[in-house]
C-alpha positions as CSV (number, residue, x, y, z in Angstrom):
1,M,-22.1,15.5,5.0
2,K,-22.6,11.8,4.3
3,S,-20.2,9.1,5.9
4,L,-20.1,5.4,5.5
5,V,-19.5,3.9,8.9
6,C,-18.6,0.4,9.9
7,D,-20.4,0.2,13.2
8,K,-19.7,-3.5,13.8
9,P,-18.3,-6.4,11.8
10,F,-20.3,-7.1,8.6
11,N,-22.3,-3.9,8.9
12,L,-21.8,-0.7,7.0
13,K,-24.3,2.2,7.1
14,Y,-24.6,5.7,5.8
15,I,-25.0,8.5,8.3
16,E,-25.4,12.2,8.1
17,T,-23.2,14.5,10.2
18,E,-21.9,18.0,10.2
19,K,-18.7,18.8,8.3
20,P,-15.8,18.6,10.7
21,D,-14.4,21.8,12.3
22,I,-10.7,22.2,11.6
23,K,-8.0,23.0,14.0
24,A,-5.3,25.7,13.4
25,D,-2.9,23.1,11.9
26,E,-5.5,21.2,9.8
27,L,-7.0,21.3,6.4
28,L,-10.6,20.5,5.5
29,V,-10.5,18.2,2.5
30,K,-13.5,17.4,0.2
31,V,-12.8,13.8,-0.7
32,S,-12.6,12.9,-4.4
33,S,-11.5,9.3,-4.5
34,V,-10.5,6.7,-1.9
35,G,-8.9,3.3,-2.3
36,I,-10.1,0.2,-0.7
37,C,-7.3,-1.6,1.3
38,G,-7.0,-5.0,2.7
39,T,-7.2,-3.3,6.1
40,D,-10.7,-2.0,5.3
41,I,-11.7,-5.6,4.3
42,H,-10.3,-7.0,7.5
43,A,-12.1,-4.4,9.6
44,Y,-15.4,-5.2,7.9
45,T,-14.9,-8.9,8.6
46,G,-13.8,-8.4,12.2
47,N,-10.3,-9.6,11.6
48,Q,-8.4,-6.3,12.1
49,P,-6.4,-6.3,15.4
50,F,-6.1,-3.1,17.5
51,F,-9.4,-1.9,16.0
52,S,-12.5,-0.4,17.6
53,Y,-16.0,0.2,16.3
54,P,-17.7,2.3,15.0
55,R,-15.2,3.5,12.5
56,V,-15.2,5.4,9.2
57,L,-12.7,3.5,7.1
58,G,-10.5,4.7,4.3
59,H,-6.8,5.8,4.4
60,E,-6.0,5.9,0.7
61,L,-7.4,9.1,-0.6
62,C,-7.1,12.3,-2.5
63,G,-9.4,15.3,-2.4
64,I,-9.6,19.1,-2.8
65,V,-8.7,21.5,0.0
66,E,-11.9,23.4,1.0
67,A,-10.6,25.3,4.0
68,V,-7.2,25.9,5.7
69,G,-6.5,26.3,9.4
70,E,-5.2,29.6,10.8
71,N,-1.7,28.3,11.3
72,E,-1.3,27.1,7.7
73,N,2.0,28.4,6.3
74,K,0.7,29.0,2.7
75,T,1.9,25.7,1.4
76,F,-1.7,24.8,0.7
77,K,-4.6,26.9,-0.5
78,T,-8.3,26.4,-1.2
79,G,-8.7,24.4,-4.4
80,D,-5.4,22.4,-4.2
81,K,-5.6,18.7,-4.9
82,V,-3.9,16.7,-2.1
83,A,-3.2,13.1,-1.2
84,L,-3.2,11.8,2.3
85,I,-0.3,10.5,4.3
86,P,-2.4,8.6,6.9
87,Y,0.3,7.9,9.5
88,V,0.1,10.4,12.4
89,A,3.3,9.9,14.3
90,C,3.9,11.2,17.8
91,Q,7.3,12.8,16.9
92,Q,8.5,12.1,20.5
93,C,9.2,8.3,20.8
94,P,12.7,6.9,20.1
95,S,11.6,5.6,16.7
96,C,10.3,9.1,15.7
97,L,13.4,10.8,17.0
98,S,15.6,8.5,15.0
99,G,13.6,9.3,11.8
100,K,11.6,6.1,11.7
101,T,8.2,7.7,12.0
102,N,6.8,4.6,10.2
103,C,7.6,2.6,13.4
104,C,6.2,5.2,15.8
105,E,5.4,3.5,19.1
106,N,2.2,5.6,19.4
107,I,1.2,5.8,15.8
108,S,-2.4,6.6,14.8
109,V,-3.5,5.7,11.3
110,I,-6.3,7.8,9.8
111,G,-9.0,5.3,8.7
112,V,-7.9,2.7,11.2
113,H,-7.4,4.2,14.7
114,E,-9.3,7.4,13.8
115,D,-12.0,8.1,11.3
116,G,-11.0,8.2,7.7
117,G,-12.0,8.8,4.1
118,F,-15.2,6.9,3.5
119,S,-16.8,10.3,4.1
120,E,-17.5,13.4,1.9
121,Y,-15.2,15.6,4.0
122,L,-12.2,15.0,6.3
123,A,-10.1,17.2,8.5
124,V,-6.5,16.2,8.3
125,P,-3.2,17.6,9.8
126,K,-1.5,19.9,7.2
127,D,1.7,17.9,7.7
128,N,-0.1,14.7,6.5
129,V,-0.8,15.7,2.9
130,L,1.0,16.1,-0.4
131,L,0.2,18.4,-3.3
132,V,-0.8,16.3,-6.2
133,N,-2.3,18.9,-8.6
134,D,-0.9,17.3,-11.7
135,I,-2.0,13.7,-10.9
136,D,-5.3,12.1,-11.8
137,N,-7.7,11.3,-8.9
138,H,-7.3,7.5,-9.0
139,T,-3.5,7.5,-9.2
140,A,-3.3,10.2,-6.5
141,A,-5.6,8.2,-4.2
142,L,-3.3,5.2,-4.5
143,I,-0.2,7.0,-3.5
144,E,-0.3,5.3,-0.1
145,P,-0.2,1.7,-1.2
146,F,2.5,2.6,-3.7
147,A,4.4,4.2,-0.8
148,I,4.1,1.0,1.2
149,S,5.8,-0.7,-1.8
150,A,8.3,2.0,-2.2
151,H,9.4,1.6,1.5
152,G,10.0,-2.1,1.0
153,V,12.0,-1.4,-2.1
154,R,14.0,1.2,-0.3
155,R,14.7,-1.2,2.5
156,A,16.1,-3.6,-0.1
157,N,18.7,-1.0,-1.0
158,L,18.7,-2.2,-4.6
159,K,21.6,-1.7,-7.0
160,Q,21.3,-0.9,-10.7
161,N,20.6,-4.1,-12.7
162,E,20.0,-6.2,-9.5
163,H,18.1,-9.4,-10.0
164,V,14.8,-9.1,-8.0
165,L,12.1,-11.7,-7.5
166,V,8.8,-10.2,-6.3
167,V,6.5,-12.8,-4.8
168,G,2.8,-12.0,-4.7
169,A,1.0,-9.9,-7.3
170,G,-1.5,-8.2,-5.0
171,P,-1.5,-4.4,-4.9
172,I,1.6,-4.1,-2.8
173,G,3.6,-6.6,-4.8
174,L,2.5,-4.9,-8.0
175,G,3.7,-1.6,-6.6
176,A,7.0,-3.1,-5.5
177,A,7.6,-4.7,-8.9
178,A,6.9,-1.4,-10.7
179,I,9.1,0.7,-8.4
180,A,12.0,-1.8,-8.5
181,A,11.8,-1.8,-12.2
182,A,11.7,2.0,-12.3
183,D,14.9,1.9,-10.1
184,G,16.7,-0.1,-12.8
185,A,16.4,-3.6,-11.4
186,H,15.7,-6.7,-13.4
187,V,12.3,-7.8,-12.0
188,L,10.5,-11.1,-12.2
189,V,7.1,-11.5,-10.5
190,A,5.8,-14.8,-9.1
191,D,2.2,-15.5,-8.3
192,T,0.0,-18.6,-8.3
193,Q,-3.0,-17.0,-9.9
194,P,-3.0,-16.9,-13.7
195,E,-5.2,-13.7,-13.7
196,R,-2.7,-11.8,-11.6
197,R,0.2,-13.0,-13.8
198,E,-1.7,-11.7,-16.8
199,H,-2.3,-8.4,-15.1
200,V,1.5,-8.0,-14.5
201,K,2.3,-8.7,-18.1
202,T,-0.4,-6.3,-19.4
203,Y,0.0,-3.3,-17.1
204,L,3.6,-3.6,-15.8
205,N,5.2,-5.3,-18.9
206,L,7.2,-7.6,-16.6
207,P,7.8,-11.3,-16.9
208,T,6.0,-13.7,-14.5
209,L,6.3,-17.3,-13.2
210,N,4.1,-19.6,-11.2
211,P,6.0,-20.4,-8.0
212,I,4.4,-23.8,-7.6
213,D,5.5,-25.1,-11.0
214,D,8.1,-27.9,-10.8
215,D,10.5,-26.0,-13.0
216,F,10.1,-22.7,-11.2
217,H,13.7,-22.4,-10.1
218,E,15.0,-23.6,-13.5
219,K,13.0,-20.9,-15.2
220,M,14.0,-18.2,-12.7
221,S,17.6,-19.1,-13.0
222,S,17.3,-18.8,-16.8
223,F,15.8,-15.3,-16.4
224,F,18.6,-14.3,-14.0
225,N,21.5,-15.4,-16.2
226,G,22.0,-18.8,-14.6
227,A,21.6,-17.7,-10.9
228,L,18.8,-17.4,-8.3
229,A,17.5,-14.0,-7.2
230,E,19.8,-11.5,-5.5
231,T,16.8,-10.1,-3.6
232,V,13.4,-11.6,-2.9
233,I,10.6,-9.1,-2.0
234,D,7.7,-11.0,-0.5
235,A,4.3,-9.3,-0.5
236,T,2.2,-12.3,0.1
237,G,1.7,-12.4,3.9
238,N,1.5,-16.2,3.3
239,A,3.4,-18.4,5.7
240,V,4.4,-21.0,3.1
241,A,5.8,-18.4,0.8
242,M,7.7,-16.6,3.5
243,N,9.0,-19.9,5.0
244,T,10.5,-20.9,1.6
245,A,11.8,-17.5,0.5
246,V,15.3,-18.5,1.4
247,N,15.1,-21.2,-1.3
248,H,14.8,-18.5,-4.0
249,I,17.9,-16.4,-3.2
250,R,21.5,-17.0,-4.3
251,H,24.3,-17.2,-1.7
252,G,24.7,-13.7,-0.1
253,G,21.2,-12.7,-1.1
254,K,18.5,-10.9,0.9
255,I,14.9,-11.1,1.7
256,V,12.4,-8.3,2.4
257,F,9.1,-9.1,4.0
258,I,6.5,-6.5,3.2
259,G,3.5,-8.8,3.6
260,L,2.6,-9.7,7.2
261,F,1.7,-13.1,8.5
262,K,-0.2,-13.1,11.8
263,G,1.7,-15.9,13.4
264,N,5.1,-17.6,13.5
265,I,7.3,-18.2,10.4
266,E,9.9,-20.9,10.2
267,I,13.0,-20.7,8.1
268,H,15.4,-23.7,7.6
269,D,18.4,-22.4,9.5
270,P,21.2,-24.3,7.7
271,D,20.0,-22.8,4.4
272,F,19.6,-19.4,6.0
273,H,23.2,-19.4,7.4
274,K,24.8,-21.2,4.4
275,K,23.6,-18.3,2.2
276,E,24.5,-15.6,4.8
277,T,21.0,-14.4,4.2
278,T,20.0,-10.8,5.1
279,L,16.4,-10.7,6.3
280,I,14.6,-7.4,6.4
281,G,11.2,-6.4,7.6
282,S,9.3,-3.5,6.1
283,R,6.4,-1.6,7.8
284,N,4.3,1.4,6.7
285,A,6.1,4.2,4.9
286,T,7.7,7.6,5.6
287,R,7.2,11.0,3.8
288,E,10.4,10.2,1.9
289,D,8.6,7.2,0.3
290,F,5.5,9.2,-0.5
291,E,7.6,11.9,-2.2
292,K,9.4,9.3,-4.3
293,V,6.1,7.8,-5.4
294,L,4.9,11.3,-6.3
295,I,7.9,11.9,-8.5
296,L,7.4,8.5,-10.3
297,M,3.7,9.3,-10.8
298,E,4.6,12.7,-12.3
299,Q,7.1,11.0,-14.6
300,G,4.3,8.6,-15.7
301,K,6.2,5.5,-14.2
302,L,3.4,4.7,-11.7
303,K,-0.2,4.7,-12.7
304,A,-3.5,3.6,-11.0
305,E,-4.0,0.9,-13.7
306,M,-1.0,-0.9,-12.4
307,M,-3.0,-2.1,-9.4
308,Q,-6.6,-0.8,-9.8
309,T,-9.2,-3.1,-11.4
310,H,-12.5,-1.7,-10.1
311,T,-14.3,1.6,-9.6
312,F,-17.2,2.1,-7.3
313,D,-19.7,4.9,-6.5
314,F,-19.5,6.2,-2.9
315,H,-23.3,6.7,-2.7
316,T,-24.0,3.0,-3.5
317,I,-21.0,0.9,-2.5
318,G,-22.2,0.7,1.1
319,M,-25.3,-1.3,-0.1
320,S,-23.2,-3.8,-2.1
321,Y,-19.9,-3.9,-0.2
322,E,-20.0,-7.6,0.7
323,E,-20.8,-8.6,-2.9
324,S,-18.7,-6.0,-4.7
325,V,-15.6,-6.1,-2.5
326,I,-15.5,-8.9,0.1
327,N,-16.7,-11.7,-2.1
328,N,-15.3,-10.4,-5.4
329,R,-12.6,-12.8,-6.5
330,S,-11.7,-10.6,-9.5
331,L,-10.9,-7.6,-7.3
332,L,-7.3,-6.5,-7.1
333,K,-7.7,-2.9,-6.0
334,G,-10.9,-0.9,-6.0
335,V,-11.3,2.9,-5.9
336,I,-14.4,4.7,-4.7
337,D,-15.4,7.9,-6.5
338,F,-17.3,10.7,-4.8
339,I,-18.0,12.8,-7.9
């Protein structure tokens, strides 16, 4: 089989290897489509912490089951289309035992800590896939980033008709906005880039604002019936946006940080306390989030086009990765096709 390996920063190369042997509790998956994540970009540029080279990237994928291990309980069969849940939890640490497998102290992420889906075949634990027979390849491949968004929305514990401001219209912000809207919230999306605001209007049919406009709060208040947001979901990973999130919520509001900033954030404490702010972090996703996303995909409420802007060919993307992905300012989310 052919694999695309990142053997050191700024270097991808194709290699030929044998198909992986599967263990008793694994499936052999022939990869159909794989999404390109920010994690893959950071690994390529040498900015991914807790990462070792060489590594086959790719943790957002769908494919066809080609073989099943001897301990498979007949949930899956040859020919099934499946999507990957890339988080392999230890199931033994306190976080796992409390049901927070997304916070596993010993978590291994396929495509990050172990080889992933930039390869024609992949052996995966049978407990780390979902049946997606009725979902198109691109949408199924993006179940993981949508699940990241779904976990953040679940952490927000939204009520029907809640007024929600999503800050950042990258893939995770787009997913969070779409899922919050599907849950019945009144959603407004803020992003500084006009192209991303246009994408939100076109593919999510949601209103947008530029957060650096002088009348941003006035316009937001007008949209939310004269008040600020009840909940801010920040998917920027930008220190300035995260530091000022408390300015966008009404008294008694809450903030969910999905985006990660690699450093310290500073929130003005008098405003934080005055508003009795609830501050929530969101990390990874659990099977519950993946299953919710699958239901929304089956209902047609989540589609690849909500975040995907580019499609690439597996057999050529390795030769143009820097130009087509790293330096492509128009790229929101790319998906690599194998067939």
